[in-house]
C-alpha positions in Angstrom: 41.5 -19.2 -43.9 42.9 -21.2 -46.8 46.3 -19.7 -46.2 46.6 -20.8 -42.6 48.7 -23.8 -41.6 46.5 -26.8 -40.9 47.0 -26.7 -37.1 46.2 -23.0 -36.9 43.2 -23.5 -39.2 41.8 -26.2 -36.9 42.5 -24.1 -33.8 40.6 -21.1 -35.3 37.7 -23.4 -36.3 37.5 -24.7 -32.7 37.6 -21.2 -31.3 34.8 -20.0 -33.6 32.7 -23.1 -32.6 33.3 -22.5 -28.9 32.3 -18.8 -29.2 29.1 -19.7 -31.1 28.2 -22.2 -28.4 28.8 -19.5 -25.8 25.6 -17.9 -26.9 23.6 -21.1 -26.3 21.7 -21.1 -23.0 22.6 -24.7 -22.5 26.2 -23.5 -21.7 25.1 -20.6 -19.6 25.9 -22.0 -16.1 29.2 -23.5 -17.2 30.4 -20.2 -18.7 29.4 -18.2 -15.6 31.0 -20.8 -13.3 34.2 -20.9 -15.3 34.4 -17.1 -15.4 33.9 -16.7 -11.6 36.7 -19.2 -11.0 39.1 -17.5 -13.5 38.3 -13.9 -12.9 40.3 -13.3 -9.7 43.5 -14.7 -11.3 42.7 -13.5 -14.9 45.7 -13.0 -17.2 45.6 -12.1 -20.9 48.8 -14.2 -21.2 46.7 -17.4 -20.5 44.8 -18.7 -23.6 42.1 -20.4 -21.4 41.5 -17.1 -19.7 41.3 -15.2 -23.0 38.8 -17.7 -24.4 36.7 -17.4 -21.2 36.7 -13.6 -21.5 35.7 -13.8 -25.2 32.8 -16.2 -24.4 31.7 -14.0 -21.5 31.7 -10.8 -23.5 30.0 -12.4 -26.5 27.4 -14.1 -24.3 26.4 -10.9 -22.5 26.6 -8.8 -25.7 24.1 -11.1 -27.4 21.0 -9.0 -28.0 18.7 -11.9 -27.2 20.4 -12.6 -23.9 17.9 -13.1 -21.0 20.4 -11.4 -18.7 19.1 -8.1 -20.0 16.5 -6.3 -17.9 13.0 -7.4 -18.8 12.0 -3.8 -19.7 14.8 -3.7 -22.4 14.5 -7.2 -23.8 11.3 -6.8 -25.9 12.9 -3.8 -27.7 15.9 -5.8 -28.7 14.0 -9.0 -29.5 11.4 -7.3 -31.7 13.7 -6.6 -34.6 15.1 -10.1 -35.1 11.6 -11.6 -34.6 10.0 -9.3 -37.2 12.8 -10.0 -39.6 12.3 -13.8 -39.2 8.6 -13.5 -39.7 9.0 -11.4 -42.9 11.5 -14.0 -44.3 9.1 -16.9 -43.8 6.2 -15.1 -45.6 
């Protein structure tokens, strides 16, 4: 990222931050609401729409996402939890 122009560098940092925050459950309702509003008029040409799509896809691709069916969730959560426990011992 050192080779990017300052404005592009800042823009990329902001995008990364926003995408990381999309996985936070505190932002769940806002992301869903925004997507439902944008989805009928969605255009890849619109940067706001592209960001909403990236947040939506990342959020629901997150393996710890509670939107997964309850029968699947334990299987996906067991690996990261086991790894965390082994790292703390």
